[in-house]
Every structure is written in structure tokens, then in C-alpha cells.
C-alpha positions as CSV (number, residue, x, y, z in Angstrom):
1,M,148.6,-31.8,-26.3
2,S,148.9,-30.2,-22.7
3,K,147.2,-31.6,-19.6
4,I,144.9,-28.6,-19.5
5,Q,143.9,-29.1,-23.2
6,G,143.3,-32.8,-22.5
7,K,141.0,-32.0,-19.6
8,D,139.2,-29.3,-21.6
9,Q,138.7,-31.8,-24.4
10,R,137.4,-34.5,-22.0
11,L,135.0,-32.0,-20.4
12,S,133.7,-30.9,-23.8
13,N,133.1,-34.5,-24.8
14,W,131.3,-35.1,-21.5
15,I,129.0,-32.1,-22.1
16,I,128.2,-33.3,-25.6
17,V,127.4,-36.8,-24.4
18,A,125.2,-35.5,-21.6
19,A,123.3,-33.2,-23.9
20,L,122.7,-36.0,-26.4
21,T,121.5,-38.3,-23.5
22,L,119.1,-35.6,-22.2
23,G,117.8,-35.0,-25.7
24,V,117.1,-38.6,-26.3
25,S,115.5,-39.0,-22.9
26,A,113.3,-36.0,-23.6
27,M,112.2,-37.4,-27.0
28,V,111.4,-40.7,-25.4
29,A,109.4,-39.0,-22.7
30,V,107.4,-36.9,-25.1
31,S,106.8,-39.9,-27.4
32,G,105.6,-41.9,-24.3
33,I,103.2,-39.1,-23.4
34,Q,101.8,-38.9,-26.9
35,T,101.4,-42.7,-27.2
36,Q,99.6,-42.8,-23.8
37,A,97.2,-40.0,-24.8
38,Q,96.5,-41.8,-28.1
39,N,95.9,-45.1,-26.3
40,Q,93.6,-43.4,-23.8
41,G,91.6,-41.8,-26.7
42,S,91.3,-45.1,-28.5
43,S,90.3,-46.8,-25.3
44,Q,87.6,-44.3,-24.7
45,M,86.3,-44.6,-28.2
46,G,86.6,-48.4,-28.2
47,D,84.4,-48.7,-25.1
48,M,81.5,-47.2,-26.9
49,P,79.2,-49.7,-28.6
50,Y,79.5,-49.6,-32.4
51,D,75.8,-48.8,-33.0
52,L,75.9,-45.9,-30.5
53,H,79.0,-44.6,-32.2
54,F,77.3,-44.8,-35.6
55,I,74.1,-43.1,-34.3
56,D,76.1,-40.2,-32.8
57,M,78.3,-39.7,-35.9
58,M,75.3,-39.9,-38.3
59,T,73.3,-37.5,-36.1
60,M,76.1,-34.9,-36.4
61,H,76.4,-35.5,-40.1
62,H,72.7,-35.1,-40.8
63,R,72.4,-32.0,-38.7
64,Q,75.1,-30.4,-40.8
65,G,73.5,-31.6,-44.0
66,T,70.0,-30.3,-42.9
67,A,71.4,-26.9,-42.1
68,M,73.0,-26.6,-45.6
69,A,69.9,-27.9,-47.4
70,R,67.5,-25.5,-45.6
71,L,69.7,-22.7,-46.6
72,A,69.7,-23.9,-50.2
73,E,65.9,-24.3,-50.1
74,R,65.7,-20.5,-49.4
75,K,68.6,-19.2,-51.5
76,G,68.8,-21.4,-54.5
77,S,68.2,-19.5,-57.7
78,V,67.1,-22.6,-59.7
79,P,63.7,-24.2,-58.8
80,A,65.2,-27.7,-59.3
81,L,67.9,-27.0,-56.8
82,R,65.4,-25.6,-54.2
83,A,63.2,-28.7,-54.6
84,F,66.1,-31.0,-54.2
85,A,67.3,-29.2,-51.1
86,K,63.8,-29.4,-49.5
87,R,63.6,-33.1,-50.2
88,T,67.0,-33.7,-48.7
89,A,66.3,-31.7,-45.6
90,D,62.9,-33.3,-45.1
91,D,64.5,-36.8,-45.4
92,Q,67.4,-36.1,-43.1
93,E,65.1,-34.6,-40.4
94,K,63.0,-37.8,-40.5
95,E,66.2,-39.9,-40.1
96,L,67.3,-37.7,-37.2
97,L,64.1,-38.5,-35.4
98,E,64.7,-42.2,-36.1
99,L,68.3,-42.0,-34.8
100,K,67.1,-40.3,-31.6
101,K,64.4,-43.0,-31.1
102,H,67.0,-45.8,-31.4
103,R,69.4,-44.0,-29.1
104,D,66.7,-43.4,-26.4
105,H,65.6,-47.0,-26.7
106,W,68.9,-48.8,-26.7
107,Y,71.3,-46.3,-25.0
108,A,69.2,-44.2,-22.7
109,G,71.4,-42.1,-20.4
110,A,74.6,-42.8,-22.4
111,P,76.8,-39.7,-22.5
112,A,77.1,-38.1,-25.8
113,M,80.5,-38.1,-27.6
114,D,82.6,-35.0,-27.0
115,H,82.2,-32.7,-30.0
116,S,86.0,-32.5,-30.6
117,Q,86.1,-36.3,-30.8
118,M,83.2,-36.4,-33.3
119,M,84.8,-33.8,-35.4
120,A,88.1,-35.7,-35.5
121,Q,86.4,-39.0,-36.5
122,M,84.5,-40.1,-39.6
123,P,84.0,-42.1,-41.6
124,G,85.4,-45.6,-42.1
125,M,84.7,-46.7,-38.5
126,S,87.5,-49.3,-38.8
127,G,87.5,-51.0,-35.5
128,H,84.8,-48.5,-34.7
129,G,87.2,-46.8,-32.4
130,N,89.1,-45.3,-35.3
131,M,86.6,-43.7,-37.7
132,K,89.2,-41.7,-39.5
133,M,89.1,-41.4,-43.3
134,D,92.2,-41.3,-45.3
135,N,92.6,-38.0,-47.3
136,S,93.0,-40.0,-50.5
137,Q,89.4,-41.3,-50.1
138,M,87.9,-37.8,-49.8
139,M,89.6,-34.8,-51.3
140,A,88.6,-31.5,-49.9
141,K,86.1,-29.6,-52.0
142,P,85.7,-25.9,-52.4
143,G,84.1,-24.6,-49.2
144,M,85.1,-27.7,-47.2
145,S,87.5,-27.2,-44.4
146,G,89.7,-30.3,-43.9
147,H,86.9,-32.5,-45.1
148,G,89.2,-35.5,-45.4
149,N,88.4,-36.6,-41.9
150,M,85.3,-34.4,-41.3
151,K,87.1,-31.6,-39.5
152,M,84.4,-29.5,-41.1
153,D,84.3,-25.8,-40.0
154,M,80.5,-25.6,-40.2
155,Q,80.5,-21.9,-39.2
156,G,82.9,-21.0,-41.9
157,D,81.2,-23.1,-44.5
158,M,77.8,-21.7,-43.6
159,A,79.2,-18.2,-43.7
160,K,80.5,-18.9,-47.3
161,L,77.1,-20.2,-48.3
162,Q,75.3,-17.3,-46.8
163,A,77.5,-14.8,-48.6
164,A,77.2,-16.6,-52.0
165,T,74.4,-15.6,-54.4
166,G,72.9,-16.9,-57.6
167,K,74.8,-19.4,-59.6
168,Q,77.8,-19.1,-57.3
169,F,75.7,-20.3,-54.4
170,G,74.3,-23.3,-56.3
171,R,77.8,-24.4,-57.4
172,L,79.2,-24.0,-53.8
173,F,76.3,-25.9,-52.3
174,L,76.6,-28.8,-54.6
175,D,80.4,-28.9,-54.2
176,M,79.9,-29.1,-50.5
177,M,77.0,-31.5,-50.4
178,I,78.3,-34.1,-52.8
179,P,81.3,-35.1,-50.6
180,H,79.1,-34.7,-47.6
181,H,76.8,-37.4,-49.0
182,Q,79.7,-39.6,-49.8
183,M,80.8,-39.6,-46.2
184,A,77.4,-40.9,-45.2
185,I,77.6,-43.6,-47.8
186,D,81.1,-44.7,-46.5
187,M,79.9,-44.9,-42.9
188,S,76.7,-46.7,-43.9
189,K,78.4,-49.3,-46.0
190,E,80.5,-50.3,-43.0
191,A,77.5,-50.3,-40.7
192,V,75.7,-52.7,-42.9
193,T,78.3,-55.4,-42.0
194,K,79.3,-54.3,-38.5
195,A,76.1,-52.9,-36.8
196,E,74.6,-55.1,-34.1
197,H,70.9,-54.1,-34.5
198,A,68.9,-55.0,-37.6
199,E,67.3,-51.6,-37.6
200,I,70.7,-49.9,-38.0
201,K,71.7,-52.3,-40.7
202,E,68.5,-51.5,-42.7
203,M,68.8,-47.8,-42.1
204,A,72.4,-48.0,-43.4
205,R,71.3,-49.9,-46.5
206,M,68.7,-47.3,-47.3
207,T,71.1,-44.4,-46.7
208,V,73.5,-45.9,-49.2
209,L,70.8,-46.2,-51.9
210,K,69.2,-42.8,-51.2
211,Q,72.4,-40.8,-51.1
212,Q,73.9,-42.5,-54.1
213,G,70.8,-41.5,-56.0
214,E,71.0,-37.9,-54.6
215,I,74.7,-37.6,-55.7
216,A,73.6,-38.6,-59.2
217,E,70.9,-36.0,-59.1
218,M,73.3,-33.3,-57.8
219,N,75.7,-34.1,-60.6
220,R,72.9,-33.7,-63.1
221,L,72.1,-30.3,-61.5
222,K,75.7,-29.4,-62.0
223,G,75.3,-30.2,-65.7
224,V,77.6,-33.3,-65.5
225,R,77.0,-35.9,-68.1
226,S,78.5,-39.3,-68.3
227,G,81.1,-40.1,-70.9
228,K,78.7,-42.7,-72.4
229,T,76.1,-40.1,-72.9
230,K,78.6,-37.7,-74.6
231,S,80.0,-40.4,-76.8
232,A,76.6,-41.7,-77.8
233,T,75.5,-38.2,-78.8
234,K,78.7,-37.5,-80.6
235,S,78.8,-40.8,-82.6
236,K,75.1,-40.7,-83.7
237,P,75.2,-41.3,-87.5
238,K,73.9,-38.6,-89.8
239,P,71.1,-39.6,-92.2
240,K,72.3,-40.2,-95.8
241,T,71.1,-38.2,-98.7
242,G,70.8,-39.0,-102.3
243,H,69.2,-41.8,-104.4
244,T,69.6,-45.5,-103.7
245,M,71.0,-47.5,-106.6
246,H,69.1,-50.7,-107.6
């Protein structure tokens, strides 16, 4: 190998090492920035009292549910669906007033959560600064946009509901509202044990009971029957015919 070739080889090796070093440094820097941003976000959420966090998240949740239910009250083609939607909207509007009363009483003047923060959080409330829900806990339903962690495109979902008619509307509404109710149940179950105020604990307990019952009612509206009911109907013995031997 000539001296020139040796110098060229050493220069080439140096360039490769320098490039790798810069690449690693860049990745470390980016990683550090991302970690810092995540830590700042967690710190901001963690500074918020648990009950205030729950109130703001449930307020957003109920506003979405009320909007969908009022639409179903007007557009539902089945009387039972319209009646259910009206009851749901009425109940959630009452709970919205109760949530506002608690917020004004305990946290008057507290700034509201940023909307993007709220949309990126819910439910679970683990550590109450990380209210993210694992996708395995809540599969996205038809009409739900990224519903696994409540990144719900309400405008898009409402547009789909408004465009739907007849039986299609009813199916879409129920497919959206059932997982929406389940999110409230998940949040409320955790609030029962983690909330500071007795009023929030009691409200959470009632939310679990009511929304579990409403999910069962929605499944009935969809025509869903339990396996027990099916098997009982299927296995019912037929009456015997003929004379009895003595």
C-alpha cells in the first residue's frame, strides 16, 4: 500500500468515526429533548389535584356524551332508542351541573386543562398525572377515532352521526356510546379509591352503577342476548306426547 493510499484510508476512517460520533450525539440530544418535554408534561399534570383532574376529564366526557345523546333523541328511528338517549342526556347534564358546582367550590379560579392535554389523557388516571388507557383495554369502535386513549375526533364522529339515518344511525350511535360509557366507568372506578372528597367518591360510585346499567340496556337495544339466555331457550325440553304406561 502506498503512503498516499494509507493517508486516504486513514482520512476515510476518520470521516466515518466523526459521522458516527455526530450521529450518536444528535440522537442523544433529541432523546434528551423528548425526555425533558415528557417530564415537563408529567410535572404539569402531576401538580393538579386528583379531584380537579377527575372533574375536568369527566366534564369533557359528559359534554361529548350529551351531544351524541341529544342527536340520537332527535334522529333515532326507534322509540326505545330515543327514550334512552333523552334519559342519558338529562342525567349527564345534571352531572355536569354537579361537577361545575364542585369545581367552583373547591377549585375556584383554577385554570382549566389545555384541551390537547385532556384529549391525550383518559382514563385510568394512574398516578393521576398519567390518565392514559392502554389500547388493549378499549378497542376502537366504528365511528370512534383513536378511542383507545380518548383522542376522539368529536367533529368527525358527530358528522358521521348526522349523516347516518334509520337503522344505520342507531347502530352507529350505540357502537359509539357503549365504549364511551366504559371510559366513564374506568375513570370512576379509580376515583372511588383515589379521590379526596367524599362527594367525588360517591359520584364515581353512582356513575359506575348507572353506566353499567345503561351499557346493558344499549346491548339489549342492539339485540344482544347473553349466552345463558340463548342456551336456556335452545335447551328447553319439548312436551312428550302419547299415553303413559301404568
